[in-house]
mmCIF file of the C-alpha atoms, coordinates in Angstrom:
data_MODEL
# 
_entry.id   MODEL 
# 
loop_
_atom_site.group_PDB 
_atom_site.id 
_atom_site.type_symbol 
_atom_site.label_atom_id 
_atom_site.label_alt_id 
_atom_site.label_comp_id 
_atom_site.label_asym_id 
_atom_site.label_entity_id 
_atom_site.label_seq_id 
_atom_site.pdbx_PDB_ins_code 
_atom_site.Cartn_x 
_atom_site.Cartn_y 
_atom_site.Cartn_z 
_atom_site.occupancy 
_atom_site.B_iso_or_equiv 
_atom_site.pdbx_formal_charge 
_atom_site.auth_seq_id 
_atom_site.auth_comp_id 
_atom_site.auth_asym_id 
_atom_site.auth_atom_id 
_atom_site.pdbx_PDB_model_num 
ATOM 1   C CA . MET A 1 1   ? -43.401 56.446 28.505 1.00 0.00 ? 1   MET A CA 1 
ATOM 2   C CA . ALA A 1 2   ? -44.084 53.421 25.555 1.00 0.00 ? 2   ALA A CA 1 
ATOM 3   C CA . ASP A 1 3   ? -48.194 52.794 24.760 1.00 0.00 ? 3   ASP A CA 1 
ATOM 4   C CA . LEU A 1 4   ? -49.684 50.868 26.566 1.00 0.00 ? 4   LEU A CA 1 
ATOM 5   C CA . LYS A 1 5   ? -50.749 47.100 25.447 1.00 0.00 ? 5   LYS A CA 1 
ATOM 6   C CA . TYR A 1 6   ? -53.298 45.007 27.661 1.00 0.00 ? 6   TYR A CA 1 
ATOM 7   C CA . THR A 1 7   ? -53.801 41.449 28.409 1.00 0.00 ? 7   THR A CA 1 
ATOM 8   C CA . GLU A 1 8   ? -57.027 39.745 28.965 1.00 0.00 ? 8   GLU A CA 1 
ATOM 9   C CA . ASP A 1 9   ? -55.987 39.320 32.697 1.00 0.00 ? 9   ASP A CA 1 
ATOM 10  C CA . HIS A 1 10  ? -56.178 42.871 33.274 1.00 0.00 ? 10  HIS A CA 1 
ATOM 11  C CA . GLU A 1 11  ? -52.623 43.721 33.476 1.00 0.00 ? 11  GLU A CA 1 
ATOM 12  C CA . TRP A 1 12  ? -50.972 46.343 31.325 1.00 0.00 ? 12  TRP A CA 1 
ATOM 13  C CA . VAL A 1 13  ? -47.399 46.412 29.863 1.00 0.00 ? 13  VAL A CA 1 
ATOM 14  C CA . SER A 1 14  ? -45.174 49.547 28.681 1.00 0.00 ? 14  SER A CA 1 
ATOM 15  C CA . LEU A 1 15  ? -42.515 48.035 26.816 1.00 0.00 ? 15  LEU A CA 1 
ATOM 16  C CA . GLU A 1 16  ? -39.030 50.084 27.225 1.00 0.00 ? 16  GLU A CA 1 
ATOM 17  C CA . GLY A 1 17  ? -35.954 48.574 24.762 1.00 0.00 ? 17  GLY A CA 1 
ATOM 18  C CA . ASP A 1 18  ? -36.546 45.244 25.490 1.00 0.00 ? 18  ASP A CA 1 
ATOM 19  C CA . VAL A 1 19  ? -37.799 45.092 29.256 1.00 0.00 ? 19  VAL A CA 1 
ATOM 20  C CA . VAL A 1 20  ? -41.834 45.590 29.838 1.00 0.00 ? 20  VAL A CA 1 
ATOM 21  C CA . SER A 1 21  ? -42.695 47.461 32.855 1.00 0.00 ? 21  SER A CA 1 
ATOM 22  C CA . VAL A 1 22  ? -46.264 45.268 34.182 1.00 0.00 ? 22  VAL A CA 1 
ATOM 23  C CA . GLY A 1 23  ? -49.495 46.630 36.490 1.00 0.00 ? 23  GLY A CA 1 
ATOM 24  C CA . ILE A 1 24  ? -53.074 45.713 36.850 1.00 0.00 ? 24  ILE A CA 1 
ATOM 25  C CA . THR A 1 25  ? -55.608 48.263 35.197 1.00 0.00 ? 25  THR A CA 1 
ATOM 26  C CA . GLY A 1 26  ? -57.813 50.216 36.528 1.00 0.00 ? 26  GLY A CA 1 
ATOM 27  C CA . TYR A 1 27  ? -60.313 47.355 36.550 1.00 0.00 ? 27  TYR A CA 1 
ATOM 28  C CA . ALA A 1 28  ? -58.879 44.962 38.099 1.00 0.00 ? 28  ALA A CA 1 
ATOM 29  C CA . GLN A 1 29  ? -58.123 47.403 40.952 1.00 0.00 ? 29  GLN A CA 1 
ATOM 30  C CA . GLU A 1 30  ? -61.848 48.332 41.131 1.00 0.00 ? 30  GLU A CA 1 
ATOM 31  C CA . ALA A 1 31  ? -62.767 44.361 41.109 1.00 0.00 ? 31  ALA A CA 1 
ATOM 32  C CA . LEU A 1 32  ? -60.314 44.148 43.980 1.00 0.00 ? 32  LEU A CA 1 
ATOM 33  C CA . GLY A 1 33  ? -61.539 46.839 46.012 1.00 0.00 ? 33  GLY A CA 1 
ATOM 34  C CA . ASP A 1 34  ? -59.161 47.763 49.106 1.00 0.00 ? 34  ASP A CA 1 
ATOM 35  C CA . LEU A 1 35  ? -56.092 45.876 48.754 1.00 0.00 ? 35  LEU A CA 1 
ATOM 36  C CA . VAL A 1 36  ? -54.239 44.140 51.878 1.00 0.00 ? 36  VAL A CA 1 
ATOM 37  C CA . PHE A 1 37  ? -51.248 42.954 50.796 1.00 0.00 ? 37  PHE A CA 1 
ATOM 38  C CA . VAL A 1 38  ? -49.022 42.685 47.226 1.00 0.00 ? 38  VAL A CA 1 
ATOM 39  C CA . GLU A 1 39  ? -46.477 39.445 47.166 1.00 0.00 ? 39  GLU A CA 1 
ATOM 40  C CA . LEU A 1 40  ? -43.771 40.473 44.972 1.00 0.00 ? 40  LEU A CA 1 
ATOM 41  C CA . PRO A 1 41  ? -41.514 38.025 42.515 1.00 0.00 ? 41  PRO A CA 1 
ATOM 42  C CA . GLU A 1 42  ? -37.874 37.689 43.028 1.00 0.00 ? 42  GLU A CA 1 
ATOM 43  C CA . ILE A 1 43  ? -35.629 39.131 41.012 1.00 0.00 ? 43  ILE A CA 1 
ATOM 44  C CA . GLY A 1 44  ? -34.012 36.789 38.354 1.00 0.00 ? 44  GLY A CA 1 
ATOM 45  C CA . LYS A 1 45  ? -37.198 34.686 38.878 1.00 0.00 ? 45  LYS A CA 1 
ATOM 46  C CA . LYS A 1 46  ? -37.542 33.139 34.692 1.00 0.00 ? 46  LYS A CA 1 
ATOM 47  C CA . LEU A 1 47  ? -41.099 33.382 32.989 1.00 0.00 ? 47  LEU A CA 1 
ATOM 48  C CA . GLY A 1 48  ? -42.710 32.112 30.256 1.00 0.00 ? 48  GLY A CA 1 
ATOM 49  C CA . LYS A 1 49  ? -45.631 33.688 28.755 1.00 0.00 ? 49  LYS A CA 1 
ATOM 50  C CA . GLY A 1 50  ? -49.115 33.312 31.264 1.00 0.00 ? 50  GLY A CA 1 
ATOM 51  C CA . ASP A 1 51  ? -46.834 32.253 34.273 1.00 0.00 ? 51  ASP A CA 1 
ATOM 52  C CA . GLU A 1 52  ? -47.909 33.397 37.785 1.00 0.00 ? 52  GLU A CA 1 
ATOM 53  C CA . PHE A 1 53  ? -45.287 35.862 38.901 1.00 0.00 ? 53  PHE A CA 1 
ATOM 54  C CA . ALA A 1 54  ? -47.285 38.038 41.892 1.00 0.00 ? 54  ALA A CA 1 
ATOM 55  C CA . VAL A 1 55  ? -50.800 38.278 44.211 1.00 0.00 ? 55  VAL A CA 1 
ATOM 56  C CA . VAL A 1 56  ? -52.702 41.312 45.017 1.00 0.00 ? 56  VAL A CA 1 
ATOM 57  C CA . GLU A 1 57  ? -54.780 40.980 48.162 1.00 0.00 ? 57  GLU A CA 1 
ATOM 58  C CA . SER A 1 58  ? -57.482 42.405 48.556 1.00 0.00 ? 58  SER A CA 1 
ATOM 59  C CA . VAL A 1 59  ? -60.029 42.700 51.329 1.00 0.00 ? 59  VAL A CA 1 
ATOM 60  C CA . LYS A 1 60  ? -62.228 40.536 48.457 1.00 0.00 ? 60  LYS A CA 1 
ATOM 61  C CA . THR A 1 61  ? -60.193 38.474 47.554 1.00 0.00 ? 61  THR A CA 1 
ATOM 62  C CA . ALA A 1 62  ? -56.221 37.145 46.248 1.00 0.00 ? 62  ALA A CA 1 
ATOM 63  C CA . ALA A 1 63  ? -56.123 37.737 42.174 1.00 0.00 ? 63  ALA A CA 1 
ATOM 64  C CA . GLU A 1 64  ? -53.136 36.249 40.206 1.00 0.00 ? 64  GLU A CA 1 
ATOM 65  C CA . VAL A 1 65  ? -50.984 38.614 37.751 1.00 0.00 ? 65  VAL A CA 1 
ATOM 66  C CA . TYR A 1 66  ? -49.568 36.760 34.731 1.00 0.00 ? 66  TYR A CA 1 
ATOM 67  C CA . SER A 1 67  ? -46.653 37.493 33.300 1.00 0.00 ? 67  SER A CA 1 
ATOM 68  C CA . PRO A 1 68  ? -48.136 39.171 29.474 1.00 0.00 ? 68  PRO A CA 1 
ATOM 69  C CA . VAL A 1 69  ? -44.039 37.374 28.188 1.00 0.00 ? 69  VAL A CA 1 
ATOM 70  C CA . ALA A 1 70  ? -42.221 35.202 28.526 1.00 0.00 ? 70  ALA A CA 1 
ATOM 71  C CA . GLY A 1 71  ? -38.891 36.563 30.138 1.00 0.00 ? 71  GLY A CA 1 
ATOM 72  C CA . GLU A 1 72  ? -36.809 37.155 33.132 1.00 0.00 ? 72  GLU A CA 1 
ATOM 73  C CA . VAL A 1 73  ? -37.741 39.530 36.220 1.00 0.00 ? 73  VAL A CA 1 
ATOM 74  C CA . VAL A 1 74  ? -35.041 42.373 36.225 1.00 0.00 ? 74  VAL A CA 1 
ATOM 75  C CA . GLU A 1 75  ? -36.618 44.713 38.865 1.00 0.00 ? 75  GLU A CA 1 
ATOM 76  C CA . VAL A 1 76  ? -39.675 43.996 41.229 1.00 0.00 ? 76  VAL A CA 1 
ATOM 77  C CA . ASN A 1 77  ? -41.052 47.627 43.061 1.00 0.00 ? 77  ASN A CA 1 
ATOM 78  C CA . THR A 1 78  ? -40.344 47.335 46.207 1.00 0.00 ? 78  THR A CA 1 
ATOM 79  C CA . ALA A 1 79  ? -41.607 50.457 47.700 1.00 0.00 ? 79  ALA A CA 1 
ATOM 80  C CA . MET A 1 80  ? -45.491 48.564 46.105 1.00 0.00 ? 80  MET A CA 1 
ATOM 81  C CA . ALA A 1 81  ? -44.910 46.118 49.784 1.00 0.00 ? 81  ALA A CA 1 
ATOM 82  C CA . ASP A 1 82  ? -44.867 49.126 52.022 1.00 0.00 ? 82  ASP A CA 1 
ATOM 83  C CA . ASP A 1 83  ? -47.354 51.867 50.154 1.00 0.00 ? 83  ASP A CA 1 
ATOM 84  C CA . LEU A 1 84  ? -50.313 49.822 48.586 1.00 0.00 ? 84  LEU A CA 1 
ATOM 85  C CA . GLU A 1 85  ? -51.732 53.079 46.723 1.00 0.00 ? 85  GLU A CA 1 
ATOM 86  C CA . LEU A 1 86  ? -48.606 52.906 44.479 1.00 0.00 ? 86  LEU A CA 1 
ATOM 87  C CA . ILE A 1 87  ? -50.531 50.225 42.493 1.00 0.00 ? 87  ILE A CA 1 
ATOM 88  C CA . LYS A 1 88  ? -53.109 52.461 41.820 1.00 0.00 ? 88  LYS A CA 1 
ATOM 89  C CA . LYS A 1 89  ? -50.640 55.008 39.752 1.00 0.00 ? 89  LYS A CA 1 
ATOM 90  C CA . PRO A 1 90  ? -49.432 54.625 36.064 1.00 0.00 ? 90  PRO A CA 1 
ATOM 91  C CA . ALA A 1 91  ? -46.076 52.913 35.186 1.00 0.00 ? 91  ALA A CA 1 
ATOM 92  C CA . ASN A 1 92  ? -44.407 56.463 35.123 1.00 0.00 ? 92  ASN A CA 1 
ATOM 93  C CA . GLU A 1 93  ? -45.709 57.058 38.638 1.00 0.00 ? 93  GLU A CA 1 
ATOM 94  C CA . ASN A 1 94  ? -44.375 54.203 39.835 1.00 0.00 ? 94  ASN A CA 1 
ATOM 95  C CA . GLY A 1 95  ? -47.392 51.984 39.111 1.00 0.00 ? 95  GLY A CA 1 
ATOM 96  C CA . TRP A 1 96  ? -45.518 49.387 37.712 1.00 0.00 ? 96  TRP A CA 1 
ATOM 97  C CA . ILE A 1 97  ? -45.453 45.754 40.007 1.00 0.00 ? 97  ILE A CA 1 
ATOM 98  C CA . ALA A 1 98  ? -42.482 44.464 38.239 1.00 0.00 ? 98  ALA A CA 1 
ATOM 99  C CA . ARG A 1 99  ? -40.051 44.661 34.815 1.00 0.00 ? 99  ARG A CA 1 
ATOM 100 C CA . ILE A 1 100 ? -38.995 41.876 32.669 1.00 0.00 ? 100 ILE A CA 1 
ATOM 101 C CA . LYS A 1 101 ? -36.640 41.132 30.230 1.00 0.00 ? 101 LYS A CA 1 
ATOM 102 C CA . ILE A 1 102 ? -38.525 39.621 27.551 1.00 0.00 ? 102 ILE A CA 1 
ATOM 103 C CA . SER A 1 103 ? -37.253 36.560 25.861 1.00 0.00 ? 103 SER A CA 1 
ATOM 104 C CA . ASP A 1 104 ? -39.447 37.064 22.960 1.00 0.00 ? 104 ASP A CA 1 
ATOM 105 C CA . PRO A 1 105 ? -40.264 40.767 21.759 1.00 0.00 ? 105 PRO A CA 1 
ATOM 106 C CA . SER A 1 106 ? -42.903 39.147 19.310 1.00 0.00 ? 106 SER A CA 1 
ATOM 107 C CA . GLU A 1 107 ? -45.261 38.182 22.574 1.00 0.00 ? 107 GLU A CA 1 
ATOM 108 C CA . LEU A 1 108 ? -46.173 41.334 22.123 1.00 0.00 ? 108 LEU A CA 1 
ATOM 109 C CA . GLU A 1 109 ? -47.854 41.110 19.191 1.00 0.00 ? 109 GLU A CA 1 
ATOM 110 C CA . GLY A 1 110 ? -50.782 39.948 20.134 1.00 0.00 ? 110 GLY A CA 1 
ATOM 111 C CA . LEU A 1 111 ? -51.613 42.419 23.203 1.00 0.00 ? 111 LEU A CA 1 
ATOM 112 C CA . MET A 1 112 ? -54.566 44.184 23.276 1.00 0.00 ? 112 MET A CA 1 
ATOM 113 C CA . ASP A 1 113 ? -54.202 48.287 22.583 1.00 0.00 ? 113 ASP A CA 1 
ATOM 114 C CA . LYS A 1 114 ? -56.323 50.378 24.519 1.00 0.00 ? 114 LYS A CA 1 
ATOM 115 C CA . GLU A 1 115 ? -59.418 50.970 22.129 1.00 0.00 ? 115 GLU A CA 1 
ATOM 116 C CA . LYS A 1 116 ? -59.138 47.277 22.117 1.00 0.00 ? 116 LYS A CA 1 
ATOM 117 C CA . TYR A 1 117 ? -59.172 46.721 25.622 1.00 0.00 ? 117 TYR A CA 1 
ATOM 118 C CA . ASP A 1 118 ? -62.238 49.067 26.214 1.00 0.00 ? 118 ASP A CA 1 
ATOM 119 C CA . THR A 1 119 ? -64.218 46.813 24.152 1.00 0.00 ? 119 THR A CA 1 
ATOM 120 C CA . PHE A 1 120 ? -63.080 43.838 25.418 1.00 0.00 ? 120 PHE A CA 1 
ATOM 121 C CA . ILE A 1 121 ? -63.327 45.073 29.320 1.00 0.00 ? 121 ILE A CA 1 
ATOM 122 C CA . GLU A 1 122 ? -67.143 46.548 28.261 1.00 0.00 ? 122 GLU A CA 1 
ATOM 123 C CA . GLY A 1 123 ? -68.029 42.630 26.667 1.00 0.00 ? 123 GLY A CA 1 
ATOM 124 C CA . LEU A 1 124 ? -67.878 41.984 30.558 1.00 0.00 ? 124 LEU A CA 1 
ATOM 125 C CA . ASP A 1 125 ? -69.980 43.791 32.299 1.00 0.00 ? 125 ASP A CA 1 
# 
Protein backbone atom coordinates (compact mmCIF):
# COMPACT_ATOMS: atom_id res chain seq x y z
CA MET A 1 0.00 0.00 0.00
CA ALA A 2 1.38 3.38 -0.96
CA ASP A 3 1.93 6.21 1.50
CA LEU A 4 -1.29 7.89 2.47
CA LYS A 5 -2.08 11.52 1.64
CA TYR A 6 -4.72 13.61 3.38
CA THR A 7 -7.18 16.41 2.60
CA GLU A 8 -8.43 19.27 4.76
CA ASP A 9 -11.87 17.62 4.54
CA HIS A 10 -10.47 14.57 6.41
CA GLU A 11 -10.25 12.09 3.57
CA TRP A 12 -7.24 9.85 3.15
CA VAL A 13 -5.94 8.85 -0.26
CA SER A 14 -3.82 5.89 -1.28
CA LEU A 15 -2.40 5.76 -4.81
CA GLU A 16 -1.83 2.55 -6.74
CA GLY A 17 -0.92 3.13 -10.38
CA ASP A 18 -3.45 5.64 -11.74
CA VAL A 19 -6.17 4.74 -9.21
CA VAL A 20 -6.67 6.17 -5.73
CA SER A 21 -8.52 4.51 -2.88
CA VAL A 22 -10.36 7.06 -0.72
CA GLY A 23 -11.61 6.76 2.85
CA ILE A 24 -12.19 8.99 5.86
CA THR A 25 -9.61 9.64 8.56
CA GLY A 26 -9.77 8.64 12.20
CA TYR A 27 -10.39 12.28 13.05
CA ALA A 28 -13.52 12.31 10.89
CA GLN A 29 -14.66 8.99 12.32
CA GLU A 30 -14.37 10.27 15.89
CA ALA A 31 -16.24 13.47 15.02
CA LEU A 32 -19.08 11.47 13.44
CA GLY A 33 -19.51 8.90 16.22
CA ASP A 34 -21.61 5.79 15.67
CA LEU A 35 -22.33 5.28 11.97
CA VAL A 36 -25.77 4.29 10.71
CA PHE A 37 -25.45 4.50 6.91
CA VAL A 38 -22.99 5.04 4.06
CA GLU A 39 -24.24 6.25 0.67
CA LEU A 40 -21.77 4.94 -1.90
CA PRO A 41 -21.17 6.48 -5.33
CA GLU A 42 -22.07 4.80 -8.60
CA ILE A 43 -19.38 3.10 -10.66
CA GLY A 44 -18.69 5.22 -13.73
CA LYS A 45 -19.54 8.50 -11.99
CA LYS A 46 -17.32 11.32 -13.26
CA LEU A 47 -15.94 13.57 -10.54
CA GLY A 48 -14.21 16.92 -10.39
CA LYS A 49 -11.74 17.59 -7.62
CA GLY A 50 -13.76 18.56 -4.55
CA ASP A 51 -17.03 17.02 -5.79
CA GLU A 52 -19.15 15.20 -3.23
CA PHE A 53 -19.15 11.49 -4.02
CA ALA A 54 -20.40 9.77 -0.86
CA VAL A 55 -22.29 10.52 2.34
CA VAL A 56 -21.54 9.04 5.75
CA GLU A 57 -24.39 9.28 8.26
CA SER A 58 -24.06 8.85 12.00
CA VAL A 59 -26.45 9.14 14.91
CA LYS A 60 -25.18 12.73 15.28
CA THR A 61 -24.97 14.06 11.74
CA ALA A 62 -24.38 13.38 8.05
CA ALA A 63 -21.07 14.24 6.40
CA GLU A 64 -20.24 14.50 2.74
CA VAL A 65 -17.12 12.80 1.43
CA TYR A 66 -15.36 14.81 -1.28
CA SER A 67 -13.20 13.59 -4.11
CA PRO A 68 -9.57 14.60 -3.60
CA VAL A 69 -8.95 14.32 -7.35
CA ALA A 70 -10.80 14.57 -10.65
CA GLY A 71 -11.54 11.24 -12.24
CA GLU A 72 -13.99 8.39 -12.59
CA VAL A 73 -15.28 6.02 -9.90
CA VAL A 74 -14.06 2.58 -10.96
CA GLU A 75 -14.91 0.57 -7.84
CA VAL A 76 -17.00 0.96 -4.69
CA ASN A 77 -16.68 -0.95 -1.45
CA THR A 78 -20.11 -2.60 -1.49
CA ALA A 79 -19.20 -4.62 1.63
CA MET A 80 -19.28 -1.34 3.57
CA ALA A 81 -23.05 -1.02 3.10
CA ASP A 82 -23.51 -4.15 5.24
CA ASP A 83 -20.56 -3.60 7.60
CA LEU A 84 -20.15 0.05 8.57
CA GLU A 85 -17.23 -0.87 10.84
CA LEU A 86 -15.12 -1.36 7.70
CA ILE A 87 -14.83 2.43 7.38
CA LYS A 88 -12.64 2.40 10.51
CA LYS A 89 -10.15 -0.03 8.99
CA PRO A 90 -7.01 0.93 7.07
CA ALA A 91 -6.99 1.01 3.27
CA ASN A 92 -5.35 -2.39 2.99
CA GLU A 93 -8.05 -3.94 5.21
CA ASN A 94 -11.06 -2.82 3.14
CA GLY A 95 -11.38 0.59 4.85
CA TRP A 96 -11.81 2.46 1.57
CA ILE A 97 -15.12 3.86 0.32
CA ALA A 98 -14.37 4.08 -3.40
CA ARG A 99 -11.57 3.85 -5.92
CA ILE A 100 -11.17 6.63 -8.46
CA LYS A 101 -9.16 6.55 -11.70
CA ILE A 102 -7.28 9.85 -11.73
CA SER A 103 -7.61 12.30 -14.61
CA ASP A 104 -4.73 14.55 -13.49
CA PRO A 105 -2.08 13.01 -11.20
CA SER A 106 -0.63 16.45 -10.41
CA GLU A 107 -3.69 17.08 -8.20
CA LEU A 108 -2.15 14.71 -5.63
CA GLU A 109 0.70 17.18 -5.08
CA GLY A 110 -1.57 19.52 -3.10
CA LEU A 111 -2.47 16.88 -0.52
CA MET A 112 -0.86 16.62 2.92
CA ASP A 113 1.44 13.89 4.18
CA LYS A 114 0.79 12.37 7.63
CA GLU A 115 2.98 14.87 9.46
CA LYS A 116 1.29 17.90 7.86
CA TYR A 117 -2.16 16.41 8.45
CA ASP A 118 -1.39 15.75 12.12
CA THR A 119 -0.28 19.38 12.49
CA PHE A 120 -3.43 20.51 10.67
CA ILE A 121 -5.81 18.62 13.00
CA GLU A 122 -3.91 19.80 16.10
CA GLY A 123 -4.81 23.33 15.05
CA LEU A 124 -8.51 22.41 14.91
CA ASP A 125 -8.92 21.41 18.55
